[in-house]
C-alpha positions, 0 to 999 in steps of 0.5 A, a space after each residue: 343301812 344295817 350294821 353289816 352295811 356300816 361295817 363294810 363302809 368303815 372297813 373301806 375307810 380304814 383301809 384307805 387311811 392305812 394306804 395314805 400313811 403307808 405311802 407317805 414317805 414316797 412323796 418326800 420329793 415334790 415331783 413325786 408329790 405332784 405327778 408321781 415322778 412320771 412313773 405311772 404305767 398304762 393300766 394304772 393310768 387308765 384306772 386312776 384317770 377314771 377313778 378321778 373323773 368318776 367321783 361322787 359329784 359325777 355320779 350325783 350330777 349325772 343322776 340328777 341329769 337323768 332324773 330331769 332329762 331322761 335318755 336325752 342326757 345320754 348324748 353327754 356320754 356319747 360326746 365324751 366317748 367321741 372326744 376321748 377317742 379323737 384325742 387318743 388317735 391324734 394325741 392333740 395337745 396332750 402328747 405335745 405337753 407330755 413331750 415338753 415334760 411340764 408338770 402343769 399347763 401354766 408351766 407351758 405358758 411360761 415356756 411359750 409366753 413368759 413367766 407373767 403369763 404363767 402366773 396369770 394363767 395359774 391364778 385364773 386356773 385356780 379361781 375357776 378350779 376352786 369355784 368348780 369344786 366349791 359344791 363337791 362337799 355339799 353334794 357329798 353331804 346330800 348323798 349321805 343325807 339321802 341315804 340316812 333319810 331313806 334309812 331312818 325316815 324323812 325327818 332327816 330332811 328337817 333342819 337340813 341346813 344344820 344336818 348338812 353342815 355337820 355331815 360336810 364337816 365330818 366328810 371334810 375332816 376325813 378328806 383333809 386328813 387323808 390328802 395331806 398324808 400322801 401325794 400323787 402316789 397315794 392318790 393314784 393307788 387309792 384311785 385304782 381301788 376306788 375304780 374297782 369298788 365303784 365299778 362293782 357297786 354301779 354294776 350291781 345297782 344297774 342289775 338290781 334296778 332292771 330286776 326291780 323295775 323291769 327293762 321294758 317297763 322302764 321305757 313304758 313308764 317314762 312315756 306315761 310319766 313324761 309330759 312330752 314323750 319326744 323329750 325323753 330321747 332327743 336332747 335338741 328337743 329337751 334342751 336345744 342346740 346351744 346346750 348340746 353344742 356346749 356339751 361337746 365343748 365340755 367333753 373336749 376341754 375336760 379331757 384335754 386341758 382340765 388339770 385333774 385329767 392332764 395331770 394323769 397324762 403328765 404322770 405317765 411314763 412316755 408320750 406314746 403311753 398318753 395316746 393309749 391311755 385316752 383310747 383305753 379310757 374312752 369307753 369308761 368315759 362313756 360309761 361314767 355318764 351313762 350308768 349314773 344317768 340311768 340310775 337317775 331315770 330309774 329313781 324318777 320311775 320308782 318315785 313316780 316323778 315326785 321329788 322328795 324334800 324339793 331336792 332332785 339330787 336326793 332322789 338317787 341315793 334314796 332310790 338305792 336304799 329302797 332297791 339294794 339288799 343288805 351288803 350290796 347297799 354297804 358296797 355301794 355306799 362304800 363305793 360312793 364314799 370312795 368316789 368322794 374321797 378320790 375326787 377330793 384328794 385329786 382336786 385338792 392336790 391338783 389346785 394346791 400344787 399348782 398354786 405352789 408350783 406356778 404362782 408362789 415358786 415363780 414369785 420367789 424366783 424358784 428358790 423353794 426346796 421340795 420340802 418347802 413346796 410340799 409343806 406349802 401345798 399341804 397348808 393350801 390343802 387345808 385352806 381350800 378345804 375350809 373354803 369348800 365348806 364355807 362355799 357349800 353352805 353359802 352358795 344359793 344358786 338354783 342351776 343344776 350341778 352340771 350347769 354350775 360345774 360347766 360355767 365355773 370351769 369355763 372361767 379357766 378353760 375358755 381362755 386356756 384352750 385358746 392359749 394352748 391351741 394357738 400357742 402350740 399350733 400358731 407361730 404368731 400367737 403372742 404373749 399379749 394375745 395370751 393375756 387377753 384370752 385368759 382375762 376374757 375367760 373371766 366373763 364366764 362368771 356372768 353365767 353363775 346363776 346369782 350374777 346372771 339373774 342380777 344383771 338384767 341384760 343377761 337374766 334371760 340367758 342360759 349358762 351354756 349360752 354365756 359359756 359359748 360366748 365366752 369361748 368365742 370371745 377368748 378365741 377372738 381376743 387371742 387372734 386379734 391381740 396377737 396380730 396387733 401386738 406381736 412378740 418381738 421374737 416368735 417362739 414355737 415349742 
């Protein structure tokens, strides 16, 4: 990193803060603060969805997956493409939710199953969601540390915990200041800019990787460095059927009911636009997995399969410093910080507004004004920020970041997908069944590495196996409890 590169990064960050201040007044109403008043058009909706989903955490865990699993990891992106096209063609779930004009998934719970289900669903959503983003800040700090280590020497890896804590604190302050300034309108605008900047950075990184390593040499070197060439391309050989099946589930739920994605759908102008958004976003969902994964593969080859500092997450940023020229490196680092900020502001805004809209407001009888809701949401954003700083420092699980994200997300989505699907498409789905399914999702906590290893009966299981069992368990609970404890009056929306 040269002075020129640092100037690029600084100019970008200052520009983002300027936009946050400029559009602050446009979020005086809670609907604007949460979902931009449902005024987002198709092109901006597509860009901002990818901008949110293509965060620094996404680039890092996909690069880590590529470093570990090579081209076999490409099936994750393929599933994302297929699932998103399917949703775009059918409009399953997302169109119905947009037609109901809800601002969040828990709002639908109340319409279909009552207020108690809404509050419980929101609580479980928040538990899964904040656990899910618990390592975002740490991974962002690891990226920065990797850049500095490659620039100034390996000494930056020494005493890594204290250095990480300092970097995490600086990044957190930067994100919190920006997020509390605006709302969904500011988030969408900066997501669009981030989409453009990160797209340029990733494309340039791929081009320089091919130029540096040679296209055919990449495949030849993989076969030489890999202990088993069959594992390079076949996910069933490298990971097994449970893992591949779990990736298909993750692709489906992340596009259809994950709050940060569904919030984009609920922000669009019309239900018809929602389907178009998913169709146009499908290719980008494929690319957001494949390009970072490819960079991870290139890092593996460049460093001859060696892991520096014992941290595979560090390898991609260290690789970028080695191959990218002056200026291009600055653009890429700015792009990654853009991705870091866009994901954090989207997630912090999403969870804080859900807590306000779907837990606190219903408990107060819906008496909160827009200004009160916005103020509460901003306070919650600060609390959540302090949490992710703490969690990133204390959590010591050894699973890959992708496995961690999948199993923490399962705390919410395994129960939620059962409630949403059966609620929308089965007249006999009952409120007791919904409660049972949502609570069943808590069993996904058994998939967290520290918990899994501490219970002997689960110590041999992989996170994806526990995730699939939790999903089946929640589905069964929904069906059985709905049949045994039907609602007195069937409600279909």
